[in-house]
C-alpha positions, -999 to 999 in steps of 0.1 A, spaced: -312 496 488 -304 505 452 -282 531 435 -295 561 415 -280 544 384 -309 519 386 -337 543 394 -344 552 358 -356 517 352 -381 518 381 -417 518 371 -442 539 390 -452 523 423 -484 502 423 -502 493 455 -507 456 457 -528 448 487 -543 414 488 -526 394 460 -492 393 445 -489 417 415 -497 399 384 -504 366 402 -534 346 414 -545 346 450 -525 320 470 -541 297 496 -548 314 530 -538 306 566 -556 315 598 -548 346 618 -564 375 636 -551 403 613 -530 434 619 -537 460 646 -518 493 651 -502 502 683 -509 538 692 -486 561 712 -451 576 710 -423 556 695 -392 558 674 -389 585 647 -398 573 611 -370 553 597 -362 523 573 -337 495 573 -333 493 610 -324 461 629 -346 446 656 -341 415 678 -360 398 706 -348 400 742 -369 371 754 -358 373 790 -372 408 795 -399 404 769 -388 433 749 -377 441 713 -344 459 709 -343 482 678 -313 501 665 -304 523 636 -321 528 603 -320 556 577 -338 585 594 -328 573 629 -298 581 650 -275 563 674 -301 557 701 -316 523 711 -353 518 714 -369 491 736 -405 479 729 -423 462 758 -443 432 745 -465 432 776 -470 470 780 -470 477 743 -449 508 748 -416 522 734 -388 535 755 -356 553 742 -322 549 757 -290 566 745 -260 544 755 -226 560 747 -196 546 729 -216 525 704 -217 522 667 -223 553 645 -258 559 631 -262 533 604 -288 514 583 -291 480 566 -269 461 591 -273 425 602 -282 416 638 -291 386 659 -302 380 695 -275 361 714 -296 347 742 -268 327 759 -247 358 763 -277 381 769 -269 405 741 -275 416 706 -247 411 680 -247 436 652 -224 435 621 -219 457 591 -243 483 578 -240 516 559 -231 549 574 -208 571 553 -193 539 539 -200 502 542 -188 491 576 -171 459 588 -175 466 625 -190 440 649 -207 452 681 -224 437 711 -253 454 730 -258 440 765 -294 435 773 -286 436 811 -264 467 813 -278 485 782 -242 492 770 -223 487 738 -189 469 734 -168 463 703 -162 427 691 -136 415 666 -138 431 632 -158 411 607 -155 404 569 -150 433 545 -177 460 550 -212 453 536 -248 464 540 -282 450 531 -270 417 546 -290 388 559 -285 376 595 -297 346 615 -287 323 644 -291 290 661 -281 303 695 -245 291 692 -235 306 659 -246 335 639 -246 336 601 -244 366 578 -252 362 541 -249 383 510 -252 420 509 -235 449 491 -198 456 494 -186 492 491 -195 505 457 -227 484 455 -210 451 446 -234 423 455 -219 391 470 -231 356 479 -206 350 507 -216 331 538 -199 340 570 -202 324 604 -196 341 638 -191 318 668 -210 334 696 -190 316 723 -155 326 710 -164 357 691 -145 344 660 -153 347 623 -150 321 596 -161 320 559 -180 288 550 -176 268 518 -208 266 498 -203 239 471 -206 243 433 -242 252 430 -253 282 450 -275 312 450 -264 342 428 -251 373 446 -280 391 463 -291 416 489 -322 423 509 -333 387 509 -351 366 535 -325 346 555 -332 322 584 -321 291 603 -343 260 609 -333 225 621 -298 224 608 -304 243 575 -301 279 564 -328 292 540 -326 321 515 -355 335 495 -356 363 470 -336 396 471 -320 416 444 -287 428 429 -280 459 408 -298 445 378 -331 435 395 -347 408 415 -328 376 423 -356 350 425 -353 316 440 -355 297 472 -324 279 485 -316 255 514 -280 252 528 -271 221 546 -247 231 574 -233 196 578 -227 190 541 -218 227 534 -238 228 502 -269 244 487 -300 229 472 -326 249 453 -362 245 463 -393 250 441 -422 262 463 -457 264 448 -475 297 448 -459 331 449 -450 356 476 -465 391 475 -430 406 472 -396 397 459 -373 417 482 -371 441 511 -396 423 533 -395 419 570 -388 382 576 -387 358 606 -386 320 611 -416 306 630 -399 276 647 -431 262 660 -446 258 625 -414 253 604 -421 284 583 -407 316 570 -429 346 576 -426 375 551 -443 408 558 -446 437 533 -418 443 509 -417 453 472 -408 441 437 -376 457 425 -379 491 444 -415 495 432 -449 479 438 -448 481 476 -471 456 492 -489 452 525 -494 414 525 -480 389 549 -470 354 536 -459 321 550 -433 301 531 -436 265 545 -403 248 548 -414 211 547 -413 184 520 -437 204 499 -428 241 503 -454 266 493 -464 302 498 -496 309 518 -513 342 522 -521 351 559 -556 365 563 -561 400 575 -591 423 574 -568 452 583 -534 456 567 -506 480 575 -499 506 548 -477 493 521 -440 494 528 -406 479 523 -374 477 546 -396 472 577 -383 456 609 -401 423 619 -399 403 651 -418 373 663 -427 368 700 -430 330 702 -446 331 736 -477 348 724 -471 340 687 -474 377 679 -456 395 650 -444 430 656 -438 452 625 -421 486 627 -414 514 602 -401 511 567 -402 531 535 -431 538 511 -429 551 476 -407 547 445 -370 543 446 -347 553 475 -358 578 501 -365 611 483 -393 635 474 -415 606 462 -409 584 493 -423 584 528 -405 572 559 -428 553 584 -426 551 622 -457 531 630 -459 498 649 -483 470 641 -491 436 657 -504 404 642 -516 375 664 -509 343 645 -533 315 644 -526 278 640 -499 266 617 -508 266 580 -517 233 563 
């Protein structure tokens, strides 16, 4: 999300389908390609949150600009959407951070933007389909990154009220429902929003994003034991620099980045791997059929069937307006073997 003060610098949108804009074609990785799920579903929206309820094999989706306060459930087996409207929950909001708390059978949601940047923390029970408030979090923010290891959740970066980007790292203990701010050492990523953010094997990873002045490139690794960052230097280039849907593929030790854009322009439809090994690199996933270009989409990985689920987003130049289109489509991608 960007302010109108920045839009005058945005170039006209360019559709970049199979390669990164201005870059060469990166190596490819096996996969079966994207297929669209037909049938009714949520209204078009962007910047919603979605998490996996693995016990019931469903995706729980909430919020997003263009949406309301309802919750949508997507059955991974039936490939159908169902709407529920639980009372006494958070207000309609977009650009929040959310994680699945499997041990406590719930989704934990923090922050987001309604009329103002919010600092509320909420729990949505998967079993009872009800909301309950949790202890108030850090100062309100939106466009924030969120990830978890099952015991703790981390929320990184985002905009404070007034579009002030930060690079704070906050931890939420899922067992005690308590907040703490983590130290990050002397060398750390610049303040950023709309980045890829994930946990893998004792480390947090950040890629891309933007601030008010433009893209904030770079890939960073945070050691949770040493409480310090190290910058990585992957080979290749991702199709987008911000606003992607992102998930960690635990079985392959990779980030997966779907769609996105480059500085509120140049929407893309590609899907990329970022390998998180000794030699990190970007790899382009093969797909004969691609979803329409978009940014601010929701992305969830079903590890049981190794299927990506992509929903909604925004297409066009700048923030939602006359030159933008809200999307409400659902797409699946059956992953192949791990990339080399």
